[in-house]
MIDOSE-1310 file (N, C-alpha, C; in nm, 2 decimals, decimal comma, always signed):
residues 93
mffd	+0,08/-0,12/+0,00/+0,00/+0,00/+0,00/+0,09/+0,13/+0,00; +0,19/+0,13/+0,08/+0,28/+0,25/+0,09/+0,34/+0,27/-0,04; +0,39/+0,16/-0,11/+0,46/+0,18/-0,24/+0,36/+0,22/-0,35; +0,24/+0,18/-0,34/+0,13/+0,23/-0,43/+0,11/+0,38/-0,42
qike	+0,11/+0,43/-0,29/+0,10/+0,57/-0,27/+0,22/+0,65/-0,32; +0,33/+0,59/-0,31/+0,46/+0,66/-0,36/+0,45/+0,66/-0,51; +0,40/+0,55/-0,57/+0,39/+0,54/-0,72/+0,29/+0,65/-0,77; +0,18/+0,66/-0,70/+0,07/+0,75/-0,74/+0,13/+0,90/-0,72
ldgn	+0,20/+0,92/-0,61/+0,26/+1,05/-0,59/+0,36/+1,09/-0,70; +0,44/+0,99/-0,74/+0,53/+1,01/-0,84/+0,46/+1,05/-0,97; +0,36/+0,98/-1,00/+0,28/+1,01/-1,12/+0,22/+1,15/-1,12; +0,17/+1,19/-1,00/+0,11/+1,32/-0,99/+0,22/+1,43/-1,00
ikal	+0,33/+1,41/-0,95/+0,44/+1,50/-0,96/+0,48/+1,52/-1,11; +0,49/+1,41/-1,18/+0,53/+1,41/-1,32/+0,42/+1,48/-1,40; +0,29/+1,46/-1,37/+0,18/+1,53/-1,44/+0,19/+1,68/-1,41; +0,22/+1,71/-1,28/+0,23/+1,85/-1,24/+0,34/+1,92/-1,32
kehl	+0,46/+1,85/-1,33/+0,57/+1,91/-1,41/+0,53/+1,94/-1,55; +0,45/+1,84/-1,61/+0,41/+1,86/-1,75/+0,31/+1,98/-1,76; +0,22/+1,99/-1,66/+0,13/+2,11/-1,67/+0,20/+2,24/-1,65; +0,30/+2,24/-1,56/+0,38/+2,37/-1,54/+0,46/+2,40/-1,66
tnis	+0,51/+2,30/-1,73/+0,59/+2,33/-1,85/+0,49/+2,39/-1,96; +0,37/+2,33/-1,97/+0,27/+2,39/-2,06/+0,24/+2,53/-2,03; +0,22/+2,56/-1,90/+0,18/+2,69/-1,86/+0,30/+2,79/-1,89; +0,42/+2,75/-1,86/+0,54/+2,83/-1,89/+0,54/+2,86/-2,04
ssve	+0,52/+2,77/-2,13/+0,52/+2,79/-2,27/+0,41/+2,89/-2,31; +0,29/+2,87/-2,25/+0,18/+2,97/-2,28/+0,21/+3,11/-2,24; +0,27/+3,12/-2,12/+0,31/+3,25/-2,07/+0,41/+3,32/-2,16; +0,51/+3,24/-2,21/+0,61/+3,30/-2,30/+0,54/+3,35/-2,43
iqvd	+0,44/+3,28/-2,48/+0,37/+3,32/-2,60/+0,29/+3,45/-2,57; +0,23/+3,45/-2,46/+0,15/+3,57/-2,42/+0,24/+3,70/-2,41; +0,36/+3,68/-2,35/+0,46/+3,79/-2,33/+0,50/+3,83/-2,47; +0,53/+3,74/-2,56/+0,56/+3,78/-2,70/+0,45/+3,86/-2,77
hldd	+0,33/+3,82/-2,74/+0,22/+3,90/-2,80/+0,21/+4,04/-2,74; +0,23/+4,05/-2,61/+0,23/+4,18/-2,54/+0,34/+4,27/-2,60; +0,45/+4,21/-2,62/+0,57/+4,28/-2,68/+0,53/+4,34/-2,81; +0,46/+4,26/-2,90/+0,42/+4,30/-3,03/+0,32/+4,42/-3,02
iagh	+0,23/+4,40/-2,93/+0,13/+4,51/-2,91/+0,20/+4,64/-2,86; +0,29/+4,62/-2,76/+0,36/+4,74/-2,71/+0,44/+4,81/-2,83; +0,50/+4,73/-2,91/+0,57/+4,79/-3,03/+0,48/+4,87/-3,12; +0,36/+4,82/-3,14/+0,27/+4,89/-3,23/+0,22/+5,02/-3,16
iial	+0,19/+5,01/-3,03/+0,15/+5,13/-2,96/+0,25/+5,24/-2,96; +0,38/+5,20/-2,93/+0,49/+5,30/-2,93/+0,50/+5,36/-3,07; +0,49/+5,28/-3,18/+0,50/+5,34/-3,31/+0,39/+5,43/-3,34; +0,27/+5,39/-3,30/+0,15/+5,48/-3,32/+0,17/+5,61/-3,24
eaim	+0,22/+5,60/-3,12/+0,24/+5,72/-3,04/+0,34/+5,81/-3,11; +0,45/+5,76/-3,16/+0,55/+5,84/-3,23/+0,49/+5,91/-3,35; +0,41/+5,84/-3,43/+0,34/+5,91/-3,54/+0,24/+6,02/-3,49; +0,17/+5,99/-3,39/+0,07/+6,09/-3,34/+0,15/+6,21/-3,29
vqil	+0,26/+6,19/-3,22/+0,34/+6,31/-3,17/+0,38/+6,40/-3,29; +0,42/+6,34/-3,40/+0,46/+6,42/-3,51/+0,34/+6,49/-3,57; +0,23/+6,42/-3,58/+0,10/+6,49/-3,63/+0,06/+6,60/-3,54; +0,07/+6,58/-3,41/+0,02/+6,68/-3,31/+0,11/+6,80/-3,31
kkte	+0,24/+6,78/-3,35/+0,33/+6,90/-3,36/+0,28/+7,00/-3,46; +0,21/+6,95/-3,56/+0,17/+7,03/-3,68/+0,02/+7,06/-3,68; -0,05/+7,00/-3,59/-0,20/+7,02/-3,59/-0,25/+7,06/-3,45; -0,32/+7,17/-3,44/-0,38/+7,21/-3,31/-0,50/+7,13/-3,28
idve	-0,50/+7,09/-3,15/-0,62/+7,02/-3,10/-0,66/+7,08/-2,97; -0,79/+7,05/-2,93/-0,84/+7,10/-2,81/-0,81/+6,98/-2,70; -0,70/+7,00/-2,63/-0,66/+6,90/-2,53/-0,76/+6,87/-2,43; -0,83/+6,97/-2,38/-0,93/+6,95/-2,28/-1,05/+6,87/-2,34
aaka	-1,08/+6,90/-2,47/-1,19/+6,82/-2,53/-1,15/+6,67/-2,54; -1,02/+6,65/-2,57/-0,97/+6,51/-2,58/-0,98/+6,44/-2,45; -0,94/+6,51/-2,34/-0,95/+6,46/-2,21/-1,09/+6,43/-2,17; -1,18/+6,52/-2,21/-1,33/+6,50/-2,18/-1,38/+6,37/-2,25
wvvq	-1,33/+6,35/-2,37/-1,37/+6,23/-2,45/-1,32/+6,11/-2,38; -1,20/+6,11/-2,32/-1,14/+6,00/-2,25/-1,23/+5,97/-2,13; -1,27/+6,07/-2,06/-1,35/+6,06/-1,94/-1,48/+5,99/-1,98; -1,54/+6,04/-2,08/-1,67/+5,99/-2,13/-1,66/+5,84/-2,17
qtqg	-1,55/+5,81/-2,24/-1,54/+5,67/-2,29/-1,49/+5,57/-2,18; -1,43/+5,62/-2,08/-1,37/+5,52/-1,98/-1,44/+5,52/-1,84; -1,52/+5,62/-1,82/-1,58/+5,63/-1,68/-1,66/+5,51/-1,65; -1,74/+5,46/-1,74/-1,82/+5,34/-1,71/-1,74/+5,21/-1,69
stgk	-1,64/+5,19/-1,77/-1,56/+5,07/-1,76/-1,47/+5,07/-1,64; -1,42/+5,19/-1,59/-1,33/+5,20/-1,48/-1,41/+5,21/-1,35; -1,54/+5,25/-1,36/-1,62/+5,27/-1,24/-1,57/+5,39/-1,15; -1,48/+5,48/-1,21/-1,43/+5,59/-1,14/-1,48/+5,72/-1,20
tggs	-1,51/+5,81/-1,12/-1,54/+5,95/-1,17/-1,42/+6,00/-1,23; -1,43/+6,05/-1,35/-1,31/+6,10/-1,42/-1,25/+6,00/-1,51; -1,30/+5,87/-1,51/-1,25/+5,77/-1,60/-1,10/+5,74/-1,58; -1,04/+5,70/-1,68/-0,90/+5,65/-1,67/-0,80/+5,76/-1,66
tkar	-0,73/+5,76/-1,55/-0,63/+5,86/-1,53/-0,51/+5,83/-1,62; -0,48/+5,71/-1,64/-0,37/+5,67/-1,73/-0,39/+5,73/-1,87; -0,51/+5,71/-1,92/-0,55/+5,76/-2,06/-0,53/+5,91/-2,06; -0,58/+5,98/-1,96/-0,56/+6,13/-1,96/-0,42/+6,17/-1,95
dvvd	-0,34/+6,09/-1,88/-0,19/+6,11/-1,88/-0,13/+6,09/-2,01; -0,18/+6,00/-2,09/-0,12/+5,98/-2,22/-0,16/+6,10/-2,31; -0,28/+6,15/-2,30/-0,31/+6,27/-2,37/-0,22/+6,38/-2,34; -0,19/+6,40/-2,21/-0,09/+6,50/-2,18/+0,05/+6,48/-2,24
lltk	+0,09/+6,35/-2,23/+0,22/+6,31/-2,28/+0,23/+6,34/-2,43; +0,13/+6,30/-2,50/+0,13/+6,31/-2,65/+0,12/+6,46/-2,70; +0,05/+6,54/-2,62/+0,03/+6,68/-2,66/+0,13/+6,78/-2,60; +0,23/+6,72/-2,52/+0,33/+6,81/-2,46/+0,41/+6,87/-2,57
k	+0,44/+7,00/-2,56/+0,52/+7,06/-2,67/+0,65/+7,10/-2,62
């Protein structure tokens, strides 16, 4: 009986190792995807900064739009502070 339990425990540990290896592979893939997304966002920000240098916009209207679009999903009055910070960052001259 004791050896049966040891054998079962060994099988469970091997299965756990396999599951953890699969999880690790999945996490690596997700990190690669996030890196791709980050690269696209940075490139789009670079393009927007160049456009904004030549085009006047109403920064307060842009922030108000952010509030309107994010207030419901964040559950916060004022919406996403990060998004408003990005508006400030992109429109800084």
